[in-house]
C-alpha positions as CSV (number, residue, x, y, z in Angstrom):
1,M,-6.6,-51.3,68.3
2,A,-3.6,-51.3,66.1
3,I,0.2,-51.5,66.1
4,T,1.7,-49.2,63.5
5,Y,5.3,-49.0,62.4
6,L,6.2,-45.3,61.7
7,K,9.8,-46.4,60.8
8,T,11.2,-49.8,60.0
9,G,14.7,-51.2,59.4
10,K,16.0,-53.8,57.1
11,S,13.7,-56.6,55.9
12,E,13.9,-60.0,57.6
13,S,15.2,-61.5,54.3
14,D,18.1,-59.0,54.2
15,K,18.9,-59.8,57.8
16,V,18.9,-63.5,57.1
17,S,21.2,-63.0,54.1
18,D,23.7,-61.0,56.2
19,N,23.6,-63.7,58.9
20,E,24.3,-66.5,56.4
21,K,27.5,-64.8,55.3
22,V,28.6,-64.6,58.9
23,V,27.9,-68.3,59.5
24,Q,30.1,-69.4,56.6
25,I,33.0,-67.0,57.5
26,V,33.0,-68.2,61.1
27,S,32.8,-71.9,60.2
28,D,35.8,-71.6,57.9
29,T,37.8,-69.6,60.4
30,L,37.2,-72.1,63.3
31,K,38.3,-75.0,61.1
32,K,41.5,-73.1,60.3
33,I,42.2,-72.5,64.0
34,E,41.5,-76.1,64.9
35,N,43.8,-77.4,62.1
36,E,46.6,-74.9,62.3
37,G,46.6,-73.7,65.9
38,D,48.9,-70.8,66.8
39,N,49.9,-70.2,63.2
40,A,46.3,-69.6,62.2
41,V,45.7,-67.4,65.2
42,R,48.8,-65.3,64.3
43,E,47.7,-65.1,60.6
44,L,44.2,-64.0,61.6
45,A,45.5,-61.4,64.1
46,I,47.6,-59.9,61.3
47,K,44.8,-60.0,58.8
48,F,42.1,-58.5,61.0
49,D,44.0,-56.4,63.6
50,N,47.4,-55.8,61.9
51,Y,48.9,-57.0,65.2
52,A,51.5,-59.7,65.7
53,P,53.6,-59.4,68.9
54,E,56.1,-62.0,69.9
55,S,53.5,-63.3,72.3
56,F,49.8,-62.6,72.6
57,L,50.0,-63.4,76.3
58,L,50.8,-60.4,78.4
59,S,53.6,-61.0,81.0
60,E,53.3,-59.7,84.6
61,Q,55.7,-56.9,83.6
62,D,53.6,-56.1,80.5
63,I,50.5,-55.8,82.7
64,A,52.3,-53.6,85.2
65,D,53.6,-51.3,82.5
66,L,50.2,-50.9,80.9
67,I,48.5,-50.2,84.2
68,A,51.0,-47.5,84.9
69,K,49.7,-45.7,81.8
70,V,46.2,-45.4,83.3
71,S,45.7,-42.1,85.2
72,P,44.9,-42.2,88.9
73,E,41.5,-40.6,88.2
74,D,40.7,-43.3,85.6
75,M,41.9,-46.1,87.9
76,A,39.6,-44.7,90.6
77,D,36.7,-44.9,88.3
78,I,37.6,-48.5,87.2
79,R,37.9,-49.6,90.8
80,F,34.5,-48.1,91.7
81,A,32.8,-49.9,88.8
82,N,34.6,-53.2,89.7
83,E,33.5,-52.8,93.3
84,Q,29.8,-52.4,92.3
85,V,29.8,-55.4,90.0
86,T,31.7,-57.5,92.5
87,N,29.4,-56.5,95.4
88,F,26.3,-57.5,93.5
89,A,27.8,-60.7,92.2
90,Q,28.7,-61.6,95.8
91,I,25.1,-61.0,96.9
92,Q,23.9,-63.3,94.1
93,R,26.5,-65.9,95.1
94,D,25.4,-65.8,98.7
95,S,21.8,-66.5,97.6
96,M,22.9,-69.8,96.1
97,T,23.3,-72.4,98.8
98,D,24.3,-76.0,98.9
99,V,21.5,-78.3,100.3
100,E,21.4,-81.7,102.0
101,V,18.2,-83.1,103.4
102,E,16.9,-86.5,104.6
103,T,13.8,-87.0,102.4
104,L,13.0,-90.4,103.9
105,P,14.5,-92.1,106.9
106,G,18.0,-93.1,105.8
107,V,17.7,-91.3,102.3
108,I,20.0,-88.3,102.0
109,L,19.7,-86.1,98.9
110,G,21.6,-82.9,98.2
111,H,23.3,-80.7,95.7
112,K,26.5,-78.7,95.5
113,N,27.2,-75.6,93.6
114,I,30.6,-76.2,92.0
115,P,32.5,-73.6,90.0
116,V,33.4,-74.3,86.4
117,Q,37.1,-75.0,86.4
118,S,38.2,-72.8,83.5
119,V,36.6,-69.9,81.8
120,G,37.5,-67.8,78.8
121,C,36.3,-64.2,78.9
122,Y,36.0,-62.2,75.7
123,V,36.2,-58.4,76.2
124,P,35.4,-56.4,73.0
125,G,37.6,-53.5,72.2
126,G,38.6,-53.1,68.6
127,K,36.4,-50.1,68.0
128,F,35.6,-49.1,71.5
129,P,37.6,-50.4,74.5
130,M,35.0,-52.1,76.6
131,V,36.5,-51.6,80.0
132,A,33.2,-52.5,81.7
133,S,33.0,-55.9,80.1
134,A,36.1,-57.0,82.0
135,H,34.3,-56.5,85.3
136,M,31.2,-58.3,84.1
137,S,33.0,-61.4,83.0
138,V,36.3,-61.7,84.8
139,A,35.4,-60.3,88.2
140,T,32.1,-62.2,88.3
141,A,33.9,-65.5,87.5
142,K,36.3,-64.9,90.3
143,V,33.5,-64.2,92.8
144,A,32.0,-67.6,91.7
145,G,35.3,-69.3,92.6
146,V,36.6,-70.2,89.1
147,P,40.2,-71.4,89.5
148,R,41.4,-70.4,86.0
149,V,40.1,-67.3,84.2
150,I,41.6,-66.2,81.0
151,A,40.7,-63.1,79.2
152,C,41.1,-61.9,75.6
153,T,40.7,-58.4,74.2
154,P,41.7,-57.1,70.7
155,P,44.3,-54.4,70.3
156,F,43.1,-50.9,70.3
157,K,44.7,-48.7,67.7
158,G,47.5,-51.2,67.3
159,E,48.4,-51.9,71.0
160,P,46.9,-53.3,74.2
161,N,44.5,-50.9,75.8
162,P,45.8,-50.0,79.3
163,A,42.4,-49.4,80.8
164,V,40.9,-52.7,79.6
165,V,44.0,-54.6,80.8
166,A,43.8,-52.8,84.2
167,A,40.2,-53.9,84.6
168,M,41.0,-57.5,83.6
169,H,43.9,-57.6,86.1
170,L,41.8,-55.9,88.8
171,G,39.0,-58.5,88.3
172,G,41.5,-61.3,88.8
173,A,42.3,-62.7,85.4
174,D,44.9,-65.4,85.5
175,E,46.0,-65.0,81.9
176,I,45.5,-62.0,79.6
177,Y,45.8,-62.3,75.8
178,V,45.7,-59.4,73.3
179,L,43.5,-61.2,70.8
180,G,40.3,-60.3,69.2
181,G,37.3,-61.7,67.2
182,I,36.9,-65.2,66.0
183,Q,40.6,-66.0,66.6
184,A,40.3,-65.2,70.3
185,V,37.1,-67.2,70.8
186,G,38.3,-70.1,68.8
187,A,41.7,-70.2,70.5
188,M,40.1,-70.2,74.0
189,A,37.6,-72.9,73.1
190,L,39.7,-75.2,70.9
191,G,43.1,-74.5,72.4
192,T,46.4,-74.1,70.5
193,E,50.0,-75.1,71.2
194,T,50.3,-72.2,73.7
195,I,46.7,-71.7,74.9
196,E,45.1,-74.4,77.0
197,P,41.4,-74.7,76.1
198,V,38.7,-73.6,78.6
199,H,35.4,-75.2,79.7
200,L,33.2,-72.2,79.3
201,L,33.1,-69.1,77.1
202,V,31.5,-65.8,78.2
203,G,31.3,-62.3,77.1
204,P,29.6,-60.1,74.5
205,G,30.8,-59.4,71.0
206,N,29.9,-58.6,67.4
207,A,28.0,-60.8,65.1
208,F,31.1,-62.9,64.3
209,V,32.0,-63.5,68.0
210,A,28.3,-64.4,68.7
211,E,28.3,-66.9,65.8
212,A,31.6,-68.4,66.8
213,K,30.2,-69.0,70.3
214,R,27.1,-70.6,68.8
215,Q,29.1,-73.0,66.6
216,L,31.4,-73.9,69.5
217,F,28.6,-74.6,71.9
218,G,28.7,-78.2,72.9
219,R,32.4,-78.5,72.7
220,V,32.5,-75.8,75.4
221,G,29.7,-74.2,77.4
222,I,28.7,-70.6,76.7
223,D,27.0,-68.1,78.8
224,L,24.4,-67.0,76.2
225,F,24.1,-65.6,72.7
226,A,25.2,-62.0,73.2
227,G,25.5,-60.5,69.8
228,P,25.1,-56.9,68.5
229,T,23.4,-54.8,71.2
230,E,19.7,-54.1,71.1
231,T,17.7,-51.4,72.9
232,M,14.1,-50.7,73.2
233,V,12.6,-47.6,74.8
234,I,9.0,-48.0,76.0
235,A,7.7,-44.5,76.6
236,D,4.5,-42.4,77.0
237,D,4.1,-38.6,77.1
238,T,5.5,-38.4,80.6
239,V,8.9,-38.0,78.9
240,D,10.2,-36.0,76.0
241,A,11.7,-36.6,72.6
242,E,15.2,-35.6,73.6
243,M,15.4,-38.3,76.3
244,C,14.0,-41.0,74.0
245,A,16.3,-40.0,71.1
246,T,19.3,-39.9,73.3
247,D,18.7,-43.3,74.7
248,L,18.1,-44.8,71.3
249,L,21.3,-43.4,69.7
250,G,23.3,-44.0,72.8
251,Q,23.1,-47.7,72.1
252,A,22.9,-47.5,68.2
253,E,26.5,-46.2,68.3
254,H,27.7,-49.7,69.3
255,G,27.9,-50.9,65.7
256,Y,26.4,-50.8,62.3
257,N,23.8,-53.4,63.1
258,S,22.5,-52.5,66.5
259,P,18.7,-52.5,66.6
260,A,17.0,-49.6,68.5
261,A,13.3,-49.3,68.8
262,L,10.9,-46.8,70.3
263,V,7.5,-48.2,71.4
264,T,5.0,-45.6,72.4
265,N,1.3,-44.8,72.6
266,S,2.0,-41.1,71.9
267,E,2.0,-40.1,68.2
268,N,3.4,-36.7,69.1
269,L,6.3,-38.3,71.0
270,A,6.9,-40.7,68.1
271,K,7.1,-37.9,65.5
272,D,9.1,-35.6,67.8
273,T,11.6,-38.4,68.5
274,L,12.2,-38.9,64.7
275,V,13.0,-35.1,64.4
276,E,15.2,-35.2,67.5
277,I,17.2,-38.1,66.2
278,E,17.9,-36.3,63.0
279,R,19.1,-33.3,65.1
280,L,21.3,-35.3,67.3
281,L,22.9,-37.2,64.4
282,K,24.3,-33.9,63.2
283,I,26.2,-33.3,66.4
284,L,26.9,-36.8,67.8
285,P,30.7,-37.7,67.3
286,T,29.8,-41.3,66.7
287,A,27.1,-40.5,64.2
288,D,28.9,-42.3,61.4
289,T,28.1,-45.5,63.2
290,A,24.8,-44.6,64.9
291,K,23.3,-43.2,61.7
292,V,23.8,-46.4,59.7
293,S,22.5,-48.5,62.6
294,W,19.4,-46.3,63.0
295,E,18.7,-46.2,59.3
296,D,19.1,-50.0,58.8
297,Y,17.8,-51.3,62.2
298,G,15.9,-48.5,63.9
299,E,12.1,-48.7,64.4
300,I,9.4,-46.5,65.8
301,I,6.3,-48.4,66.7
302,L,3.0,-46.6,67.6
303,C,0.5,-48.5,69.8
304,D,-3.0,-47.7,71.0
305,S,-2.5,-49.0,74.5
306,Y,-0.1,-50.0,77.2
307,E,-1.2,-53.6,76.6
308,E,-0.1,-53.3,73.0
309,M,3.2,-51.8,74.1
310,L,3.8,-54.8,76.4
311,Q,2.8,-57.1,73.5
312,V,5.4,-55.7,71.2
313,S,8.1,-55.8,73.9
314,E,7.3,-59.5,74.7
315,E,7.4,-60.4,71.0
316,K,10.7,-58.7,70.3
317,A,12.4,-59.7,73.6
318,Y,15.1,-57.1,73.2
319,E,18.4,-57.1,75.2
320,H,17.9,-53.7,76.9
321,V,14.4,-52.4,77.6
322,Q,14.1,-49.0,79.1
323,V,10.6,-48.1,80.5
324,M,9.7,-44.5,81.0
325,T,5.9,-44.3,81.6
326,D,3.4,-43.5,84.3
327,R,3.2,-47.2,85.2
328,D,6.8,-48.5,85.2
329,D,6.0,-51.1,88.0
330,W,3.2,-52.5,85.9
331,F,5.7,-53.3,83.1
332,L,8.1,-54.8,85.7
333,E,5.3,-57.0,87.0
334,N,4.1,-58.1,83.6
335,M,7.2,-58.4,81.4
336,T,8.7,-61.8,81.0
337,C,11.0,-61.7,77.9
338,Y,13.9,-59.3,78.0
339,G,17.6,-59.1,78.8
340,G,17.9,-56.3,81.3
341,L,15.2,-53.9,82.5
342,F,15.8,-50.2,83.2
343,L,12.9,-48.5,85.0
344,G,12.1,-44.8,85.1
345,P,13.7,-41.7,83.4
346,R,16.4,-41.4,86.1
347,T,17.7,-44.8,85.0
348,N,19.4,-45.5,81.7
349,V,21.1,-48.4,79.9
350,S,24.5,-46.9,80.2
351,N,24.3,-47.2,84.0
352,G,23.9,-50.9,83.6
353,D,26.5,-51.1,80.8
354,K,29.2,-49.5,82.9
355,V,28.9,-49.0,86.6
356,I,25.6,-49.7,88.5
357,G,26.5,-53.3,89.4
358,T,24.2,-55.5,87.4
359,N,25.8,-57.5,84.6
360,H,25.7,-56.0,81.1
361,T,26.2,-59.3,79.2
362,L,22.6,-59.9,78.2
363,P,20.7,-62.1,75.8
364,T,20.0,-60.8,72.3
365,Q,18.1,-62.1,69.2
366,K,15.1,-63.1,71.3
367,A,17.2,-65.3,73.6
368,G,15.6,-63.4,76.5
369,R,12.6,-65.7,76.0
370,Y,14.5,-68.6,77.6
371,T,17.5,-67.2,79.5
372,G,18.6,-64.2,81.5
373,G,21.9,-62.5,81.3
374,L,25.4,-63.4,82.6
375,W,25.6,-63.6,86.4
376,V,27.6,-65.4,89.0
377,G,25.3,-68.5,88.7
378,K,26.4,-69.0,85.1
379,Y,29.9,-70.0,86.4
380,L,28.4,-72.6,88.8
381,K,27.2,-76.1,88.1
382,T,24.6,-77.5,90.4
383,H,25.4,-81.1,90.9
384,S,23.1,-83.4,92.8
385,Y,24.2,-86.4,95.0
386,Q,22.4,-89.1,97.0
387,K,23.2,-91.5,99.8
388,I,21.3,-94.3,101.5
389,T,22.5,-95.0,105.0
390,T,20.2,-97.8,106.3
391,D,19.2,-101.3,105.2
392,E,15.5,-100.4,105.6
393,A,15.9,-97.4,103.2
394,A,17.9,-99.4,100.7
395,T,15.1,-102.1,100.7
396,L,12.2,-99.6,100.4
397,V,13.7,-97.5,97.6
398,G,15.0,-100.7,95.9
399,E,11.6,-102.3,95.8
400,Y,10.0,-99.3,94.2
401,G,12.9,-98.8,91.8
402,S,12.8,-102.5,90.7
403,R,9.2,-102.3,89.8
404,L,9.5,-99.0,87.9
405,C,12.5,-100.3,86.0
406,M,10.6,-103.4,84.9
407,L,7.7,-101.2,83.9
408,E,10.0,-99.6,81.4
409,G,11.6,-102.8,80.3
410,F,15.0,-102.1,81.8
411,V,15.9,-105.5,83.3
412,G,19.5,-104.6,84.0
413,H,18.4,-101.5,85.8
414,A,15.9,-103.5,87.9
415,E,18.7,-105.9,89.0
416,Q,20.7,-103.0,90.4
417,C,17.7,-102.4,92.7
418,N,17.1,-106.2,93.3
419,V,20.5,-107.0,94.5
420,R,20.1,-104.4,97.2
421,V,16.7,-105.8,98.2
422,R,18.2,-109.3,98.4
423,R,21.3,-108.2,100.3
424,Y,19.9,-105.5,102.7
425,G,16.3,-106.6,102.9
426,K,17.0,-110.3,103.0
427,K,14.1,-110.8,100.6
428,H,13.8,-113.3,97.7
429,V,13.5,-111.6,94.3
430,P,14.0,-113.9,91.3
431,Y,16.6,-112.7,88.8
432,G,15.0,-110.4,86.2
433,Q,11.7,-110.1,88.0
434,P,10.2,-107.0,89.7
435,A,10.3,-106.9,93.5
436,P,6.9,-107.9,95.0
437,R,4.7,-105.4,96.7
438,G,4.1,-105.7,100.4
C-alpha cells in the first residue's frame, strides 16, 4: 500500500516563510491601530483600498440608496439565500435548550445559553464581493439574539458594494462600515474614537485577516481560524475528470494561496484530471488567480485504497471536503477532521458557500481537528448556575466540600463550606479543620 503525490505545491518551508511575513505585517498594523485609532484606520484604508469617505459608517440613507441599486432579481436571490441560512440557524438554535434540574434533594443545577452582547462580522469583498458571507455571519448572529451586530466589508472597485450591503442589512446588521482587511478587524476588536469595540469577531478572510484574528484572540473572542479557502475532492472512478477539475478550480479561484487537492484511488482519474485542469485554465475567466493557486498549492494524491484516502483526508483536515465515490456514507461515518462535508456528485462546495443553508465560515489550516465551523452556537455562551434551597442540602454538600478542599490544602475554601455546615447543620467543625464524616 502506498500514497503517491502525482503533483505537489509549495514546500512547507516556503509556506512558513510566507506566513512569517504576514505575522509581522499584522502585528505592526494592529499596534498602529491601537495607538492612533481613527487616524490609523483612515491612513490604512487609503493605502490599501484607496478609499477615504467622510465616514466609513453607512447612514440609513446610504444603505437605502445602495439597496436601491440592486436589481429586483438579485434581491430575490439574496432573500432566498438569507432565508435558507436563517432557517437552518433557527433549527440549530432551537436544538440548544436551557436546563435546570434537581440533582439531589434541595440542590438545583442549571445552565443558560446567553448571546454574546456584541459581535463584529467581517465580510470579504475587495476582490470578489462575498454577498453570502453576510448571511453566514450577520443573520446567524441575529438568530442567536446578539443585541449589537456590526459588519465591515471593503470597498469594491472604489465604492460600497450594493449587494453586500443589502445582504448585511437584510441579515439585521446594526452598524455597517465600509472597511477592509486588518484595519477593519483591528478597529472592531480594539475600538477607535468612533467605533465601539466588540466582544467577538467572526467571518472569513485572507491570510492577513486570519492572522489579525489570531493575534487579537484573548482580547476578544473569535469564531475560528478561517483563512484562505481549502478544498479537497475525494473521488473514485464513479465520476469523471471534468467534475473533479471543475470542483478544484472552482475554489482555487478564491486567491493565490488556496490549496486544492484531489485524493483518488484511480490513476486514470488522477491523470485525466491534470489534463482537464490545464484545459479549463485556458477558458476560465478567473484563471489568472486559479492558475497561480493551483501551481503553488494544488496537489493530486494517488492512494491504493479507500482507507488510505480517508487517512490522507484526516491528516490534512481541509476546510471543504467533497466526496464522490461509491461509498459516500462510509466516509461520512468515518471522517472526523474537516470543515464542511459535501456528499455525492449532485452536491458541491458552491452550494454550501452561497445558498443551501449551512454556514460557509469553516476551519482552515487543520483547525478542523478541534473545531467545527461557524454556527448559531458560536454566538452563545453556556453559563452554569447552582442553588441550594434546604438546610439539609447545604449541610450535605458542605461536608463533602470541606473535606475535599482540605485534601487539596485550601483552608479558606474549606471554611466557605464549614460556615454553612455550622449554620445550617448546627454541627461543630473547628476552624480550619475538615468536616467530620458521619
